N, C-alpha and C positions, 0 to 999 in steps of 0.2 A: 434495457439500458440505453440511455441517451448517448449517441456517438458524438464525441467532441468534433467541432468544426475542424476539418483536416485539409490543409493546403497541400495539394499534390504538385509535383514538378511537371512542367510541360516542356515539350520541345520548343526550341527558341522561336521557330517560325510561328507557332500558334501563340506563344506568349507575346511576341511582338505585335501580331495583329490585334490581340486583345488590348494591349497597351495603347495602340494607335486609336482604336475605336472608343475605348473607355475614357482615355485621358487626353483627348484632343485639347490642345491649349486654349484657355479662355482668359488669358492674362490681360490686365488693363494697365493704365499708367496713373501715377499720382504725382502731384507737384511736391517738391521738396519741402520738408518741415510741416507737411499738412496734417500730421497725426496728432497734433496737440488737441484738436477738438474731438467731437464724438466720431466713432468709426464710420457711421453711415453718411457723414457729410464731410469727410476729411480728405477726399481725393477727387481728382478730376479724371475720370476714366476715359480712355479712348480705345480704338481698335488695334493700335500698333503693338501693344504688349510690352515690347522692349525698345529702348531701355526703360527701366522702372522709373528713373528720374532723369529730367533733362539737365539739371545742374548737379554735378557729382556731390555725394555726401559720404560721410564715413560712419560706419557702424562698428562699435566695439563688441567683440565676441569672446567670451571666456569659455575655453574648452581644453580639456587635457590633450596632450600630444603623445602619440604613439612613439615608443622607443625605436620602432622600425623607421620612423621618419627622422627623429632627432639625431640619428647617427650621421645624417647627411644635410639636413636643413635646420635652420634655427627657429622657424615658425611656419605655420601653414600658409602664410602669405607667399611663401616660395613654392607652394604646391601649384603646379601648372593649371589645374582645373580652377582653383580659386582666382588665379590671375586672369583666366579666360572669363570667369564669371563677372569680374569687374568690368571687362570690356563690354560684355553683353548687357549688364544691368545698370551700369553707371554708378554702382555702389562699391566703395572701397571698404574692405574689412580690415580692421586693426585687431589682430589676434592677441589674446592674453592667455598664456599657458602657465599653469602652475608647475612647480618643480615636480618631476616624476617621483612617485612614492609619497608625495606630500599633498596630494589632491584634496583630501578631506580637510586637512588643516587649513590649506589655502582658501578653500571654499568658505569655511566657517569664518575666517578672518575677513574675507570680502563681504560677506553678509553683515557681519558685525560692524564693519566700517561705514556701511550705508552708501559707499561710493561704488555704484553698480554699473556694469556695462549695459549695452542695449539688449544683448542676447546672452543667455547662459545655456550651454549644453552640459548635461550631467546634473540637472537641477534636482534629481532624485536624492541628492546628498542633503538637501534641506531637511532639517529635523521635522519629521512628520510628512515628508515627501513634497512634491511639487504642488499638490492640491492644497496642502497646508500653507505653502508660500503664497498661493492666490488668496486664501482666506485672510492671511496676515497682511495683505496689501503690498507684498514685496514683488510678486509676479502678477502680470496682467491676466485677467480672465479673457481668453481668446475667443470665447463663444460669439461675441458680437462681430468679430472680424472675419471669421473663416469663410463663410459662405460667399461673401463678396470679394474678399481680398486674397483668399487662398482656396479658390474654387476646386483646383485639382486635388489638393490634399483633402478638402472637405468631401469631395465626391468619393475618393478612395476610402476615407475613414468611415463613411456612412454607407459603403457599398453593400454591406450585409449586417445583420443584427449583431453577430458575434464580434466583428471588428469594432463596431460602434461601441459595444459594451466595454471593450478593452481599452479604448482611448478616451473614454469619458468618465467623469465622476459619477457618484451614485445619484446625483440630481441632474445628470445629463449634460453637464458643462464640460468644456474643453480646456483643461488647465495647461496643456503643452502640445507641442508637435512632436510626433514620434517617428522613428524609422518603421516603415511598414513593408513587409515582404509577402506579397500575395501568394506567391508560389513557393512551396516548401521544398527545400533540398532533402536528399536522402540523408539519413543520420550520419554525423561525422564521426561517431564513436561506436565501435562494435567489438565483439569478442574476436580477437585476432589469433590466427594459428600459423605456426611454421609448417609450410607445405612438406618439408623433408621429414618432419615428425609424423605427419599423417601417412606419408608413403611408407615410412619405416615399419608401421604396424598395419599396413594395407587397409586403411580406413579413409572414408570420405569425411568432410566436415560434419561434425555431429549436428543433429537437428532436434533431438529430444534429450531430456535429462538422463534417461537410461543410456543413450548413446554417448553422452559425455562421460558417464561413469565407466563405460566399457573402454573408451579412449584413455581416460586417466589411468585405469588399471594396466592397460597394455603398455603405456609409456613408462609407468613406474616399474613394471616388471622387466621391461626390455632395456630401459636406459638408466634405471636406478635414480631417477630424479623426481622431485615433486613437480608435476606438470603445470599446475595452475597457480597464478599469482593474483589474489583478489585485490580490490582497492583497499587502502590502508585501514579505513574505518569498518570494513567488513560489510558495508551496505551496497551490494551490487544489484542495481535495478534490473539488469538483464537476467538475473536468476530469481529475483523477487517477483518480477512481472508475470511469469507463468503461473504463479500462485494467486494472482489478482491483487497485488499491492505494489506500491512504489514508495520509496523512503519519504518520511515526513507526512505532511498533510496531503490527502488525495481524495478523490471521489469514488466511494466504494460501490455506488449503484447509479451513478450519473446525477445524483441530486443530494446525497448525504456525505458530508465531510467526515473523514476519519483520520486518525494518526496511525500510520502503518505499524510502528514499533509496539503498539499495544494489541494488535489484532491476532486472532488464532493462527492465521496464515503465516504470521511472522515467526511463530514458534516452529512451524513446519520448515521455514527457511533456515532458521538457526539449527534445527535438527539435521538438515541436509549439509550445511556448512561444517557442523561439528563432525558429522560422519566422514566427510571428505578429509577433514583435518586429521582425524584418527587414522584413516586409511593411508595417510601420507601423500594425498593428492594435492594438498595445499602447501605452498612454501611456508615453512615454519616461522620465517622472519617477516612475513608480509606486512604486518602492522607497522613496522619501523622503516619500510622501504620508501625512499623518495622515487618520483617518477623516473628520473634518469637511471637509478639503480635497477628498477624493475625492467626498464628497456634493455639495460646491459645484460641482465640475466637471460632475457628472451633472445637477444642477439647472439649471445655466446652459446646457446643451446642448453642452458641450465634450467630452462623452463620451456614449455611447449605452447602455452596459451596465456593470454591476459587481455584486459580490455583497454583499448587506447584509440587514438585518432586513426581513422582508416587510412587516409592519404599519407599522413606523416609517417606512419609505421610502414606502409607499403614502399614509400620512396626511400626510407632508410634501409629497408631490405635490399632494394635494387643497388644502392651504393655498396652494400656488403656482399653483393652477388648472391643474395638469398631471396626466396620467394615467400612473402607473407600474404595470407588470404583471410578475408573477413568471413564471419559466420552469420547466418540468418538469426533472428531472435529465437532462442530455444523455447520449446514447448514441452508440456507434460506428455502430450501425444500428438502425432502428426495430424494436421488439420485444425488444431485448436486456434481460435481467434485471439490475437494479442491486443491488449488495450493500453499499453504503456508507451506507445510511440511518442517521443518528445515533440513538442510543438514550437514553432517559431512565432512567439507572441509579438504583437506590435509594442508591447511594454515589457521587453525581455530582460530588464535590469542590466542592460549593457552600457548604461551611462549615456544613452542617446536622447533622453527626455529633454526637450529644448523649450525654454520659456523666454518670454520678452518681459523685461522689468518694467514696473510702473513708472520708473524715473526716465525711461527712454523718451526722447523728443521725436523719435521717428518710428512710432509703432506700426503704422500702416506699411511703411517701406520695409520694415523688418519682416512683417508677416508676408509680404509679397516676395521678398528675397528668399525666404524659407520655402514658400510655395513652389518656387522654380524647380526645386529638386524633385517635385512630384509631377511635373509636366513631361510630356513625351521627350521634348528636346533636352530639358534639364536632366532627366533621368539617364539619358544616353551619355551626357557629359559626365555626370557623377560616377556612373558605373563603368564606363569604358574610357573616359578621357577625351582627348581632342581628336576629332575625326581628321584623318590625313596625317596624324602624328603618332598616336598610340594605336589607332585602328583604322581600317578601311572597310568599306562595305563590299563584300564579295558574294554574288548571287543572292543579294538581299539580306545577308547576314553579316554582322560585325566580325572582323577577323583582326586579331592583335598583330602589331608589327614588331620587328626586332627592337624598336626603340624602347618598348616596355618588356619584351620577353628576354632580350639579351643586351640590356643596357650595360655599357662598359663601366659605369660608375657604381651601380648597385644591383642587387638581385631583385627578383620579382616580388618577394615579400615586402621589400622596402618600397618598390615601385607602387604597390597597393596604396601607399600613403603619400606618395610624392607626385605620381603621374595620373592618379585617379583618386576618388574619395571612397575609401573602403567602408568606414563606419561614420555615419552622420544621420541626421534626420532627413531621410530621402526615401523614394520608392526604390527598394532594394531588389535587384535581380538575383537569381539563384547563383550559387557558386559555380555550378556546372556551366551556366551560361556566361558568366562574366568574370570569374576569378582567373587572373592571368597565370596563377600557379597551376591550375588545372588545364588551362589552354596550352601551356607549355608542355604538358605531358598528357596526351590523350589516354594513356594507360591509367594514369591517376584518376582521370575523370571517370573512366569505365569502372575502376575498382570502387570508387565512391558510390556509383550507381548499382553495384552488385546487391541483389536482393531488394532493390527499391521497388520492384514491381509486385511485391508480396500483397495479394488482395485481402489477406486476413489480418490486417493491422489497422488499428485506429488509436485515438488518444483519449479514450473515454475515462481513464483513471486520472488524467492530468487536471489538476485544479488550475483554473485560469488566474490571471493576475488581479485578484480581488483587492479592493481598497479598504483599508481600515481607518477608522477615525483616529485622531491623535490619542485619545484615551484608550481605545482598543489596542492600538499598536503598542503603547507603553505597557499595558497590562500583559498582552500576549508575549511581548519580547522578554519581559522579566520571567515569565513562566517557562518559555521555551528554552531560555538560556540554561536554567537549572535542569530541565528535562533532558536536553541534549547532552549535557555534561554527564549526568548519571547514566542515561541510556547508552551513550557511546562506550562508556567504561564497561557496562554489563554485556553489551553485544560482543565485545572481544573476549570477555571471560566465558561467555556461553560457547563461542566458536572454539576457543582454545581448550575448553573442558575444565577451566579453573572454577566455573560455577555450574552445578548440575542443572540440566534443563528442567528437572522437576521443580526448580525454584522459579520457573517462568511466571507463575501466578503472583508470587511475592514481588517479583520485579514490576509487574503491571500495577499491582496495588501501590507500590512506592511511587510510580509515575502519577497515579491518581492523587496521592497525597501531595505531590508537587504541583498539582493543578492542571494536569493535561486535559481533563474533561472541560474545564473552563476555557482553555485555549482552543479546543475543538469547537465549543459553542460560539466563541467569538468569531472564529473562521466561518462557521455555518451561517451566522447572522450576516456577515459581510457577503457571503456567497449568495444568500437569498436576495440581498439588495441588488447584487450584480444581475441576477436573473430577472429582477423586476424592473430593470432600467427600460425606458421606452426608446 
């Protein structure tokens, strides 16, 4: 089995040294307005690096705005990092923010109008994706620009074969600049337990499916409650994973794409969930519960375990004077290797895919401005804010100040978007290293890292971000919409016992009639192209 490229977390000291050695700045300078010609002859490079331009220019940037920021500022031009960027680069950014909740509509109207800004973040909203936008002549092909004008991004994006595959098209071109996170955080989502429930039945956190069943029975018998709240659609990868599948399209042997909900192991999973439901181990109303309702049941002691964000759940427990603890990934038997660890892809569908429009008169300057977030100096600014204000260096390590940890105007989650740049096309440091929420609570950082040293975990089942052609995407989308509608309905029926598990083969045959095999073949073809990229 081919093991997925797996980015592991490093201690800050090691990561900083790697960053300094691998991404030593090699920025140049270009004269304003020089991008109108061919990239190779459009700038007058020199050794100084900054400012990018000697005469100030303005770039227009379309990007959605986080509600955590909009509570306190009207646009990202009021973010202190972007204000500092203007001082350093000589480039003023005029932000264009769509109304929250209307990003897709605003994006489509902007594209249809033909009046485009210089830079668009979230270009994956383009019908057919950012690659299609390049083919349509709306977005600039960045391939001729990056090696010379974004050397730090280019070096990182081509630092290994896997990352390069992820950020390039099937023909090896660079359609956009993406957020890249070389070192992977510990998973933010795990099975969470109430520690008091564990102690009440004299058990440790379960590690195998058999141990889960013993815990569930003990809680039901002693407390009279259904101990477990599954996710509403019934597809919990942390219990599917031990059987060798993850929801939707996945790699079943490192090279062959499959659709989990048609596999024999999925029947095993449904059999397990149905058994737990019949035994009274599963909350009978799980399918209709919203996240806040599930949390309330857990907090009030009407449930003993569910899957949720590790840090958020832990911190909420502390506020309630209760101790919540995360579990390692469950196994069928101790020592089993787990292959469904989530991966932080450079193209993670987080809306950070950033393009430069063909109508921009400052393409080179825009490329160089974006590259700054991948330099050593720029990455520190984006991830930590302004040295001496939001952080200071203590014993060679950045340490946040009260200005960001205990700001009198807003909390640290708001500060993520006002005093630093949380999500953007940038070299992204790990949460444990750079998220002020965790810096404010060492216990939170420690609980996030719990079980992160598990040596028997990889991402071999995870399908990377393959790129479909417009025709493939249209065909597969139509198929998968019908497939998911039918499958989601049947999954709940199987778990609840409304549909006998003896009808599983009939269910699979219906998925085949809906075209799931064709959707798998489309995905396989795209994955083969992905592997064949040079």
